[in-house]
C-alpha positions as a Markdown table, in Angstrom:
| # | Residue | x | y | z |
|---|---|---|---|---|
| 1 | Met | 25.4 | -6.4 | 2.9 |
| 2 | Arg | 22.6 | -8.3 | 1.0 |
| 3 | Ala | 19.8 | -6.7 | -1.0 |
| 4 | Val | 17.2 | -7.8 | -3.4 |
| 5 | Val | 17.8 | -6.3 | -6.9 |
| 6 | Val | 17.1 | -7.0 | -10.6 |
| 7 | His | 19.5 | -6.5 | -13.4 |
| 8 | Ala | 17.0 | -7.3 | -16.2 |
| 9 | Phe | 13.2 | -7.5 | -16.3 |
| 10 | Gly | 11.4 | -10.8 | -16.3 |
| 11 | Gly | 9.8 | -13.4 | -14.0 |
| 12 | Pro | 10.6 | -14.1 | -10.4 |
| 13 | Glu | 13.7 | -15.9 | -11.6 |
| 14 | Val | 15.4 | -12.5 | -12.3 |
| 15 | Leu | 15.4 | -11.5 | -8.7 |
| 16 | Arg | 18.9 | -11.6 | -7.1 |
| 17 | Ile | 20.2 | -11.4 | -3.6 |
| 18 | Ala | 23.3 | -9.3 | -4.3 |
| 19 | Asp | 26.2 | -8.1 | -2.1 |
| 20 | Val | 26.1 | -4.3 | -2.2 |
| 21 | Pro | 28.0 | -1.6 | -0.4 |
| 22 | Met | 26.7 | -0.4 | 3.0 |
| 23 | Pro | 24.9 | 2.9 | 2.5 |
| 24 | Val | 25.9 | 6.0 | 4.5 |
| 25 | Ala | 23.3 | 8.4 | 5.7 |
| 26 | Ala | 23.7 | 11.9 | 4.2 |
| 27 | Glu | 22.1 | 15.1 | 5.4 |
| 28 | Gly | 18.4 | 14.6 | 6.3 |
| 29 | Gln | 18.7 | 10.8 | 5.9 |
| 30 | Val | 18.3 | 7.8 | 8.2 |
| 31 | Arg | 19.9 | 4.4 | 7.8 |
| 32 | Ile | 17.6 | 1.6 | 9.0 |
| 33 | Arg | 18.7 | -1.9 | 9.9 |
| 34 | Val | 15.8 | -3.8 | 8.3 |
| 35 | Gln | 13.9 | -6.4 | 10.2 |
| 36 | Ala | 10.9 | -6.8 | 7.8 |
| 37 | Ala | 9.9 | -5.6 | 4.4 |
| 38 | Thr | 6.6 | -6.2 | 2.7 |
| 39 | Val | 6.1 | -7.6 | -0.8 |
| 40 | Asn | 3.5 | -5.5 | -2.8 |
| 41 | Pro | 2.1 | -5.6 | -6.3 |
| 42 | Val | 4.3 | -2.6 | -7.2 |
| 43 | Asp | 7.3 | -4.9 | -6.6 |
| 44 | Leu | 6.0 | -7.4 | -9.2 |
| 45 | Ala | 5.4 | -4.5 | -11.6 |
| 46 | Thr | 9.0 | -3.3 | -11.1 |
| 47 | Arg | 10.5 | -6.7 | -11.5 |
| 48 | Ser | 8.5 | -7.6 | -14.6 |
| 49 | Gly | 9.2 | -4.3 | -16.4 |
| 50 | Ala | 5.6 | -3.2 | -16.4 |
| 51 | Leu | 6.5 | 0.1 | -14.8 |
| 52 | Ala | 9.2 | 0.6 | -17.4 |
| 53 | Thr | 6.8 | 0.0 | -20.2 |
| 54 | Ala | 4.4 | 2.5 | -18.7 |
| 55 | Gly | 7.2 | 5.1 | -18.7 |
| 56 | Leu | 7.5 | 5.2 | -14.9 |
| 57 | Leu | 10.9 | 3.6 | -14.5 |
| 58 | Pro | 14.0 | 4.8 | -16.4 |
| 59 | Ala | 16.5 | 2.2 | -17.6 |
| 60 | Arg | 19.3 | 1.5 | -15.1 |
| 61 | Asp | 21.8 | -1.3 | -14.6 |
| 62 | Val | 20.6 | -2.2 | -11.1 |
| 63 | Ile | 17.1 | -1.7 | -9.7 |
| 64 | Gly | 16.3 | -2.1 | -6.0 |
| 65 | Ile | 13.1 | -3.8 | -4.8 |
| 66 | Gly | 10.8 | -2.9 | -1.9 |
| 67 | Trp | 8.8 | 0.0 | -0.5 |
| 68 | Asp | 7.7 | -0.8 | 3.1 |
| 69 | Val | 10.1 | -1.3 | 5.9 |
| 70 | Ala | 10.2 | -1.9 | 9.7 |
| 71 | Gly | 13.5 | -1.9 | 11.6 |
| 72 | Thr | 15.9 | -0.1 | 13.9 |
| 73 | Val | 17.6 | 3.3 | 13.3 |
| 74 | Glu | 21.4 | 2.7 | 13.2 |
| 75 | Gln | 22.7 | 6.0 | 11.7 |
| 76 | Thr | 21.3 | 9.5 | 11.2 |
| 77 | Gly | 22.7 | 12.1 | 8.9 |
| 78 | Pro | 23.2 | 15.8 | 9.8 |
| 79 | Gly | 20.1 | 17.8 | 10.4 |
| 80 | Val | 17.9 | 14.8 | 11.4 |
| 81 | Thr | 15.6 | 15.3 | 14.3 |
| 82 | Gly | 12.7 | 13.3 | 15.7 |
| 83 | Val | 14.4 | 9.8 | 15.5 |
| 84 | Glu | 17.6 | 8.5 | 17.1 |
| 85 | Cys | 19.8 | 5.5 | 16.8 |
| 86 | Gly | 18.1 | 2.5 | 18.4 |
| 87 | Asp | 14.6 | 3.6 | 17.7 |
| 88 | Gln | 12.1 | 1.1 | 16.3 |
| 89 | Val | 10.7 | 2.7 | 13.2 |
| 90 | Ile | 8.6 | 2.2 | 10.0 |
| 91 | Gly | 9.0 | 4.0 | 6.8 |
| 92 | Leu | 8.3 | 4.2 | 3.1 |
| 93 | Ser | 10.6 | 4.4 | 0.1 |
| 94 | Asp | 8.4 | 6.1 | -2.5 |
| 95 | Arg | 10.9 | 6.4 | -5.4 |
| 96 | Leu | 11.1 | 3.9 | -8.3 |
| 97 | Asp | 14.4 | 4.9 | -9.8 |
| 98 | Val | 16.7 | 3.6 | -7.0 |
| 99 | Pro | 19.5 | 1.0 | -6.9 |
| 100 | Leu | 18.4 | -0.1 | -3.4 |
| 101 | Gly | 14.9 | -0.7 | -2.0 |
| 102 | Thr | 13.7 | -1.8 | 1.4 |
| 103 | Gln | 14.2 | -5.5 | 0.7 |
| 104 | Ala | 17.8 | -5.2 | 2.0 |
| 105 | Glu | 19.7 | -5.7 | 5.2 |
| 106 | His | 20.1 | -1.9 | 5.5 |
| 107 | Val | 18.3 | 1.0 | 3.7 |
| 108 | Leu | 18.5 | 4.7 | 3.6 |
| 109 | Leu | 15.3 | 6.8 | 3.8 |
| 110 | Asp | 14.7 | 10.5 | 4.1 |
| 111 | Ala | 13.9 | 11.4 | 7.7 |
| 112 | Asp | 10.5 | 12.7 | 6.6 |
| 113 | Ala | 9.5 | 9.2 | 5.4 |
| 114 | Val | 10.2 | 7.6 | 8.8 |
| 115 | Thr | 8.3 | 7.5 | 12.0 |
| 116 | Ala | 8.1 | 5.4 | 15.2 |
| 117 | Ala | 6.7 | 1.9 | 14.8 |
| 118 | Pro | 3.4 | 1.3 | 16.5 |
| 119 | Ala | 3.8 | 0.0 | 20.0 |
| 120 | Gly | 2.7 | -3.5 | 20.8 |
| 121 | Val | 3.1 | -5.1 | 17.3 |
| 122 | Ser | 6.0 | -7.0 | 15.8 |
| 123 | Pro | 8.2 | -5.6 | 13.0 |
| 124 | Val | 6.6 | -8.1 | 10.7 |
| 125 | Gln | 3.2 | -6.7 | 11.4 |
| 126 | Ala | 4.4 | -3.1 | 11.4 |
| 127 | Ala | 6.0 | -3.5 | 8.0 |
| 128 | Thr | 2.5 | -4.0 | 6.4 |
| 129 | Leu | 1.4 | -0.5 | 7.4 |
| 130 | Pro | 3.2 | 2.2 | 5.4 |
| 131 | Leu | 2.5 | 1.7 | 1.7 |
| 132 | Asn | -1.0 | 0.3 | 1.9 |
| 133 | Ala | -2.4 | 2.5 | 4.7 |
| 134 | Leu | -0.9 | 5.7 | 3.3 |
| 135 | Thr | -2.4 | 4.8 | -0.1 |
| 136 | Ala | -5.8 | 4.4 | 1.4 |
| 137 | Ala | -5.6 | 7.5 | 3.7 |
| 138 | Gln | -4.3 | 9.8 | 0.9 |
| 139 | Ala | -6.8 | 8.5 | -1.6 |
| 140 | Leu | -9.6 | 9.3 | 0.9 |
| 141 | Asp | -8.2 | 12.8 | 1.4 |
| 142 | Gly | -8.4 | 13.2 | -2.4 |
| 143 | Leu | -12.0 | 12.1 | -2.5 |
| 144 | Asp | -12.8 | 14.8 | 0.1 |
| 145 | Leu | -16.1 | 13.3 | 1.3 |
| 146 | Lys | -18.3 | 14.6 | 4.1 |
| 147 | Thr | -19.5 | 12.8 | 7.1 |
| 148 | Gly | -22.5 | 10.6 | 6.3 |
| 149 | Gln | -21.7 | 10.2 | 2.6 |
| 150 | Thr | -21.3 | 6.8 | 1.0 |
| 151 | Leu | -18.0 | 5.4 | -0.3 |
| 152 | Leu | -17.7 | 2.4 | -2.6 |
| 153 | Val | -14.5 | 0.4 | -1.9 |
| 154 | Thr | -13.6 | -2.3 | -4.5 |
| 155 | Gly | -11.2 | -5.0 | -3.4 |
| 156 | Ala | -12.4 | -4.3 | 0.2 |
| 157 | Ala | -10.8 | -7.6 | 1.5 |
| 158 | Gly | -7.4 | -6.7 | 0.2 |
| 159 | Ala | -4.6 | -4.9 | 1.9 |
| 160 | Val | -5.4 | -1.4 | 0.6 |
| 161 | Gly | -9.1 | -2.0 | 0.5 |
| 162 | Gly | -9.2 | -3.2 | 4.1 |
| 163 | Phe | -7.5 | -0.2 | 5.4 |
| 164 | Ala | -9.7 | 2.0 | 3.2 |
| 165 | Val | -12.8 | 0.5 | 4.8 |
| 166 | Gln | -11.6 | 1.1 | 8.4 |
| 167 | Leu | -10.3 | 4.6 | 7.7 |
| 168 | Ala | -13.5 | 5.6 | 5.9 |
| 169 | Val | -15.7 | 4.3 | 8.8 |
| 170 | Ala | -13.5 | 6.3 | 11.2 |
| 171 | Arg | -14.2 | 9.4 | 9.2 |
| 172 | Gly | -18.0 | 8.8 | 9.5 |
| 173 | Leu | -18.6 | 7.5 | 6.0 |
| 174 | Arg | -21.0 | 4.7 | 5.0 |
| 175 | Val | -19.0 | 2.0 | 3.2 |
| 176 | Val | -20.3 | -0.3 | 0.4 |
| 177 | Ala | -17.7 | -3.0 | 0.2 |
| 178 | Val | -17.1 | -5.1 | -2.9 |
| 179 | Ala | -15.2 | -8.4 | -2.5 |
| 180 | Gly | -15.6 | -12.1 | -3.0 |
| 181 | Ala | -18.8 | -13.6 | -1.5 |
| 182 | Asp | -16.7 | -15.5 | 1.1 |
| 183 | Asp | -15.2 | -12.3 | 2.3 |
| 184 | Glu | -18.4 | -10.7 | 3.4 |
| 185 | Pro | -17.9 | -11.5 | 7.1 |
| 186 | Leu | -14.4 | -10.1 | 7.0 |
| 187 | Val | -15.3 | -6.7 | 5.4 |
| 188 | Arg | -18.3 | -6.3 | 7.7 |
| 189 | Glu | -16.0 | -6.9 | 10.7 |
| 190 | Leu | -13.8 | -4.2 | 9.3 |
| 191 | Gly | -16.8 | -1.9 | 9.4 |
| 192 | Ala | -18.5 | -2.0 | 6.0 |
| 193 | Glu | -22.3 | -1.3 | 6.4 |
| 194 | Leu | -23.2 | -2.6 | 2.9 |
| 195 | Phe | -21.8 | -5.5 | 0.8 |
| 196 | Val | -21.9 | -6.3 | -2.9 |
| 197 | Pro | -20.2 | -9.5 | -4.3 |
| 198 | Arg | -17.6 | -8.7 | -7.0 |
| 199 | Thr | -19.5 | -10.9 | -9.5 |
| 200 | Ala | -22.5 | -8.5 | -9.5 |
| 201 | Arg | -23.1 | -5.8 | -12.0 |
| 202 | Leu | -21.8 | -3.0 | -9.7 |
| 203 | Gly | -23.9 | -0.1 | -11.0 |
| 204 | Glu | -27.2 | -2.0 | -10.5 |
| 205 | Ala | -26.2 | -3.7 | -7.3 |
| 206 | Val | -24.9 | -0.5 | -5.6 |
| 207 | Arg | -27.8 | 1.7 | -6.7 |
| 208 | Ser | -30.2 | -0.9 | -5.3 |
| 209 | Leu | -28.6 | -0.3 | -1.9 |
| 210 | Val | -27.8 | 3.4 | -2.3 |
| 211 | Pro | -30.4 | 5.2 | -4.4 |
| 212 | Gly | -28.7 | 7.5 | -6.9 |
| 213 | Gly | -25.3 | 5.7 | -6.4 |
| 214 | Ala | -22.4 | 6.1 | -4.1 |
| 215 | His | -20.9 | 9.6 | -3.6 |
| 216 | Ala | -17.4 | 8.3 | -4.5 |
| 217 | Ala | -15.4 | 5.1 | -5.2 |
| 218 | Leu | -12.0 | 4.0 | -4.1 |
| 219 | Asp | -11.1 | 1.5 | -6.7 |
| 220 | Ala | -8.5 | -0.8 | -5.1 |
| 221 | Ala | -9.5 | -3.8 | -7.3 |
| 222 | Val | -9.2 | -1.9 | -10.7 |
| 223 | Ala | -12.8 | -2.4 | -11.5 |
| 224 | Gly | -12.7 | 0.7 | -13.7 |
| 225 | Ala | -15.9 | 1.6 | -15.6 |
| 226 | Ala | -18.0 | -0.9 | -13.7 |
| 227 | Ala | -17.2 | 0.8 | -10.4 |
| 228 | Leu | -17.7 | 4.3 | -12.1 |
| 229 | Asp | -21.2 | 3.2 | -13.0 |
| 230 | Ala | -22.0 | 2.8 | -9.3 |
| 231 | Val | -21.0 | 6.5 | -8.6 |
| 232 | Arg | -23.6 | 9.2 | -8.8 |
| 233 | Ser | -23.2 | 12.0 | -11.3 |
| 234 | Gly | -20.8 | 14.7 | -10.0 |
| 235 | Gly | -19.2 | 12.3 | -7.6 |
| 236 | Ala | -15.5 | 11.3 | -7.2 |
| 237 | Phe | -13.4 | 8.3 | -8.2 |
| 238 | Ala | -9.9 | 7.4 | -7.0 |
| 239 | Ala | -7.9 | 5.0 | -9.2 |
| 240 | Leu | -4.9 | 3.4 | -7.6 |
| 241 | Val | -3.1 | 1.8 | -10.6 |
| 242 | Ala | -1.5 | 3.4 | -13.6 |
| 243 | Gly | -3.9 | 3.2 | -16.5 |
| 244 | Gly | -6.7 | 2.2 | -14.2 |
| 245 | Ala | -8.6 | 5.5 | -14.4 |
| 246 | Pro | -11.8 | 5.3 | -16.4 |
| 247 | Val | -13.2 | 8.1 | -18.6 |
| 248 | Pro | -14.7 | 10.7 | -16.3 |
| 249 | Leu | -18.3 | 10.3 | -17.4 |
| 250 | Arg | -21.3 | 12.3 | -15.9 |
| 251 | Gly | -19.2 | 15.0 | -14.4 |
| 252 | Ile | -17.5 | 12.5 | -12.1 |
| 253 | Arg | -14.1 | 13.8 | -10.8 |
| 254 | Val | -11.7 | 10.9 | -11.7 |
| 255 | Phe | -8.1 | 11.0 | -10.6 |
| 256 | Asn | -5.1 | 8.6 | -10.3 |
| 257 | His | -3.8 | 8.6 | -6.7 |
| 258 | Trp | 0.0 | 8.5 | -6.5 |
| 259 | Ile | 1.4 | 7.5 | -3.1 |
| 260 | Arg | 3.9 | 9.8 | -1.3 |
| 261 | Ala | 5.9 | 9.3 | 1.8 |
| 262 | Asp | 4.5 | 11.3 | 4.7 |
| 263 | Ala | 5.9 | 10.7 | 8.2 |
| 264 | Thr | 3.3 | 12.9 | 9.9 |
| 265 | Leu | 0.4 | 10.9 | 8.4 |
| 266 | Leu | 2.1 | 7.6 | 9.0 |
| 267 | Ala | 2.5 | 8.5 | 12.7 |
| 268 | Glu | -1.3 | 9.2 | 12.8 |
| 269 | Leu | -1.9 | 5.8 | 11.2 |
| 270 | Ala | 0.5 | 4.1 | 13.7 |
| 271 | Thr | -1.6 | 5.7 | 16.5 |
| 272 | Leu | -4.7 | 4.1 | 15.1 |
| 273 | Val | -3.0 | 0.8 | 15.1 |
| 274 | Glu | -2.1 | 1.2 | 18.8 |
| 275 | Ala | -5.7 | 2.2 | 19.5 |
| 276 | Gly | -7.0 | -1.0 | 17.8 |
| 277 | Ser | -8.8 | 1.0 | 15.1 |
| 278 | Leu | -6.6 | -0.2 | 12.2 |
| 279 | Thr | -6.0 | -3.9 | 11.6 |
| 280 | Leu | -2.6 | -5.2 | 10.4 |
| 281 | Arg | -2.9 | -8.4 | 8.5 |
| 282 | Val | 0.0 | -10.7 | 7.7 |
| 283 | Ala | -0.7 | -13.5 | 5.2 |
| 284 | Glu | 2.6 | -15.3 | 5.4 |
| 285 | Thr | 6.2 | -14.6 | 6.4 |
| 286 | Met | 9.3 | -15.8 | 4.4 |
| 287 | Pro | 13.0 | -15.2 | 4.7 |
| 288 | Val | 14.4 | -12.8 | 2.2 |
| 289 | Asp | 16.2 | -15.7 | 0.4 |
| 290 | Arg | 12.7 | -16.9 | -0.7 |
| 291 | Val | 11.8 | -13.6 | -2.4 |
| 292 | Ala | 11.1 | -15.3 | -5.7 |
| 293 | Asp | 8.6 | -17.6 | -4.0 |
| 294 | Ala | 6.9 | -14.6 | -2.4 |
| 295 | His | 6.5 | -13.0 | -5.9 |
| 296 | Arg | 5.0 | -16.2 | -7.2 |
| 297 | Arg | 2.6 | -16.5 | -4.3 |
| 298 | Leu | 1.5 | -12.8 | -4.6 |
| 299 | Ala | 0.9 | -13.3 | -8.3 |
| 300 | Glu | -1.5 | -16.2 | -7.6 |
| 301 | Gly | -3.8 | -13.8 | -5.8 |
| 302 | Gly | -6.3 | -14.6 | -3.0 |
| 303 | Leu | -4.2 | -13.3 | -0.2 |
| 304 | Arg | -5.9 | -11.7 | 2.8 |
| 305 | Gly | -3.0 | -9.7 | 4.2 |
| 306 | Arg | 0.5 | -9.1 | 3.0 |
| 307 | Leu | 3.5 | -11.3 | 2.4 |
| 308 | Val | 6.4 | -10.1 | 4.6 |
| 309 | Leu | 10.1 | -10.9 | 4.1 |
| 310 | Thr | 12.3 | -11.2 | 7.2 |
| 311 | Leu | 15.9 | -10.0 | 7.1 |
| 312 | Gln | 17.2 | -10.4 | 10.7 |
């Protein structure tokens, strides 16, 4: 079978479509015939060696690429319940040190990382949900805000940021969205009550709208100290990128959020998609053979939605 791998770190040219053995589901595992897999910033950081430099990725001869997946269950290992062969599913591979990621014709995942795909959407659309929506939902859990409090979301027009806006509004939070000036209609459509252009001095701009500052920030755009300045003393701050957490000034609780697979939460998010409360956005679809082009396009920035690789 074919899979996207790297044997050495570097630019998009190091990506290879390799022939690898078909994986076999062991106890507690599910093998998925992949139909779509999303390209995310973590894939670029894996391929370039940035994660290895940060000490997050041990050296190995072959590294698999890809986290999100949508496809069909074709084999279950002993002890697996809740999914059966033939089920349309989505899932998340949350480990870095693996020889096979989700950008492959077949992938193994632990059963507790897999749930039914949302009804009424294509595999391409469904593949955009797991990594980004779980990141947003789990970061919101970590911020632990109360109904009526105010959340600052940087990168609100991006994949994680867009989900964060919608999920925060669903939790009864007021959202101050930070994005490019042209993205104001989009983030307001997602539910943001207040808007600040990313070119503004965030502390001053947010505090002019929310006296005292926001109760918390979800920093999807890695604004760092600038976003921290917009948070009131004693608030909370979720950083989503390694090295992106600012110094916890003024008693602000600052933490790096690290994503984890969670089939139960993913099922809840899929239900929100089915109810029309969570928007799936696909920027462009490419066949897996064009994975290098997808990495180049993502690196250019400016996407409003995710790039998705098709494998069937």
